[in-house]
C-alpha positions in Angstrom: -14.0 -2.0 -7.9 -14.2 -2.8 -11.7 -14.8 -6.4 -13.0 -14.3 -6.3 -16.8 -12.4 -8.8 -19.0 -10.6 -5.8 -20.5 -9.9 -4.2 -17.5 -6.8 -2.3 -18.3 -8.6 -0.5 -21.2 -11.6 0.5 -19.0 -9.4 1.5 -16.1 -7.7 3.9 -18.3 -11.2 5.2 -19.8 -12.3 5.8 -16.2 -9.3 7.3 -15.0 -9.7 9.8 -17.8 -13.3 10.7 -16.9 -13.1 11.0 -13.0 -10.4 12.6 -10.7 -10.4 11.4 -7.1 -10.2 15.0 -5.5 -12.6 16.4 -8.1 -15.4 13.7 -8.7 -14.7 11.8 -5.4 -14.6 8.6 -7.5 -11.5 6.3 -7.8 -10.8 3.0 -9.0 -9.3 0.7 -6.0 -9.6 -2.6 -7.3 -9.8 -4.3 -10.7 -10.2 -7.9 -11.7 -10.9 -9.8 -14.9 -13.4 -12.1 -13.7 -15.6 -12.6 -10.7 -13.8 -15.5 -9.6 -10.7 -13.1 -9.6 -12.3 -10.4 -7.5 -14.0 -12.9 -5.1 -10.6 -14.6 -4.5 -8.2 -11.5 -3.9 -10.6 -8.5 -2.9 -11.4 -7.6 0.3 -14.7 -5.8 1.2 -13.3 -3.0 3.1 -11.2 -1.8 -0.3 -14.1 -0.7 -2.5 -17.6 0.7 -2.1 -19.3 0.3 -5.6 -18.8 -3.0 -8.1 -18.7 -2.0 -11.5 -19.7 -5.4 -13.8 -19.4 -5.6 -17.0 -22.4 -7.8 -18.2 -20.6 -9.9 -20.9 -17.5 -11.6 -19.3 -16.1 -14.6 -21.6 -16.6 -18.2 -20.1 -19.4 -17.2 -17.4 -23.0 -15.9 -17.6 -24.3 -12.5 -16.2 -26.7 -14.4 -14.1 -24.1 -16.4 -12.2 -21.8 -13.6 -12.0 -24.0 -11.4 -9.8 -25.6 -14.0 -8.1 -21.8 -15.0 -6.8 -20.7 -11.2 -6.1 -24.2 -10.9 -4.1 -23.1 -13.9 -1.7 -19.8 -12.8 -1.4 -20.5 -9.1 -1.0 -24.3 -8.8 0.0 -23.8 -5.1 1.2 -21.8 -3.8 -2.2 -24.2 -2.3 -4.3 -23.5 -3.8 -8.3 -23.6 -1.3 -11.1 -24.0 -3.0 -14.5 -21.7 -1.3 -16.8 -21.9 -2.6 -20.5 -22.0 -1.8 -24.5 -25.3 -4.0 -24.4 -28.4 -2.0 -24.7 -31.0 -4.6 -23.6 -34.3 -3.9 -21.5 -34.3 -7.5 -20.8 -31.1 -7.6 -19.2 -31.8 -4.5 -17.4 -34.9 -6.2 -15.8 -32.9 -9.5 -15.2 -30.0 -7.9 -13.4 -32.3 -5.7 -11.3 -34.1 -8.9 -10.5 -31.1 -10.5 -9.2 -29.8 -7.8 -7.0 -28.1 -5.1 -9.5 -28.6 -1.6 -7.9 -28.4 0.1 -11.9 -27.3 -0.6 -15.4 -25.4 2.1 -17.4 -24.5 1.8 -21.3 -20.9 2.4 -21.7 -22.0 5.1 -24.3 -24.0 7.1 -22.0 -21.2 9.3 -21.1 -19.5 10.6 -17.9 -22.3 12.7 -16.2 -24.9 9.8 -16.6 -22.2 7.2 -15.2 -21.0 9.4 -12.3 -24.7 9.8 -11.4 -25.3 6.2 -11.3 -22.2 5.5 -9.4 -23.2 8.2 -6.7 -26.8 7.2 -6.6 -26.2 3.7 -5.9 -23.3 4.3 -3.4 -26.0 6.2 -1.7 -28.1 3.4 -1.4 -30.4 4.4 -4.3 -31.8 1.5 -6.9 -32.2 3.0 -10.6 -35.3 1.0 -11.7 -35.6 -0.2 -15.2 -38.2 2.1 -17.1 -40.4 -1.1 -17.5 -40.0 -2.2 -14.1 -43.8 -3.0 -14.0 -43.4 -6.0 -16.4 -40.4 -7.3 -14.2 -42.3 -10.3 -13.1 -43.7 -11.2 -16.3 -42.7 -14.6 -17.4 -40.4 -14.5 -20.5 -40.9 -16.9 -23.4 -37.6 -17.6 -25.0 -39.4 -19.8 -27.8 -38.3 -18.5 -31.6 -41.6 -17.7 -32.8 -42.4 -14.4 -33.6 -45.1 -12.5 -35.6 -44.9 -11.1 -39.1 -42.3 -8.4 -39.2 -41.8 -8.6 -35.7 -38.8 -10.2 -33.6 -39.2 -12.5 -30.6 -37.4 -11.6 -27.2 -34.6 -14.2 -28.0 -34.2 -13.0 -31.6 -33.9 -9.3 -30.7 -31.5 -10.6 -27.9 -29.2 -12.5 -30.2 -29.0 -9.6 -33.0 -28.5 -6.9 -30.4 -25.5 -9.1 -29.1 -24.1 -9.7 -32.5 -24.2 -5.8 -33.2 -22.3 -5.2 -30.1 -19.5 -7.6 -31.3 -20.3 -10.7 -29.0 -19.4 -14.0 -30.6 -21.8 -17.0 -31.2 -20.1 -18.8 -28.4 -20.6 -16.2 -25.9 -24.0 -15.6 -26.9 -24.5 -19.3 -26.5 -23.3 -19.0 -23.0 -25.0 -15.8 -22.0 -28.7 -16.7 -23.4 -28.3 -20.7 -22.0 -28.9 -21.7 -25.7 -27.3 -23.8 -28.0 -24.8 -22.5 -30.9 -26.9 -24.4 -33.6 -30.2 -22.6 -32.3 -28.6 -19.3 -32.8 -27.3 -20.3 -36.0 -30.9 -21.5 -36.9 -32.4 -18.5 -35.7 -30.4 -16.1 -38.0 -31.0 -18.1 -40.9 -34.6 -18.0 -40.2 -34.4 -14.2 -40.1 -32.8 -13.7 -43.0 -35.1 -15.9 -45.1 -38.3 -13.9 -43.4 -36.7 -10.4 -44.3 -35.2 -11.4 -47.7 -31.7 -10.9 -46.3 -28.7 -12.3 -48.2 -26.1 -12.0 -45.3 -26.2 -11.3 -41.4 -25.0 -7.6 -42.2 -28.0 -7.0 -44.4 -30.3 -8.5 -42.0 -29.2 -6.0 -39.7 -29.3 -3.3 -41.7 -33.1 -4.1 -42.8 -34.2 -4.5 -39.4 -32.5 -1.1 -38.2 -34.5 0.6 -41.1 -37.5 -1.0 -40.3 -37.1 0.1 -36.7 -37.0 -3.4 -35.2 -33.4 -3.2 -33.8 
């Protein structure tokens, strides 16, 4: 089952990647929200849940919690364009069986689907730090980024709007705006695109 706000586009892509006879993988159900999936899906109609991390109007945490309550025996594989170690660990801690980037390619996605279907869990590489308390303060050392700064900028790079970033990270929109302004001053950038360029050049993003 695929849960994705752009379900039609993603479904077309997945059907190009996988053939039921050749790959033994088929999209049997689609939904544009977790609420829709829970309301209309029967657990017997699918084996694996492919869940987009960022779905407008909701948060990743509430989405996976709702799915695990409704379908506790179904593995959830996060399929997202957001490359984030923080969210890998967070989703794993809430019951996700794996986390795949949308640019990882067919083979990696197929391997992940097969593995989680078989009951395996794809652990984050830094799983040993998964129980650490994460500080969401705005402070960071010179020439470094704090966790929340990096998360905000990573989502901006991936096209996520301020409102959705605010919703996902559970911070106020003016906090996001203030963070970007502080970083522009800190790194001598005149605009957000220039800030992203500078950080990329320095290997910070």
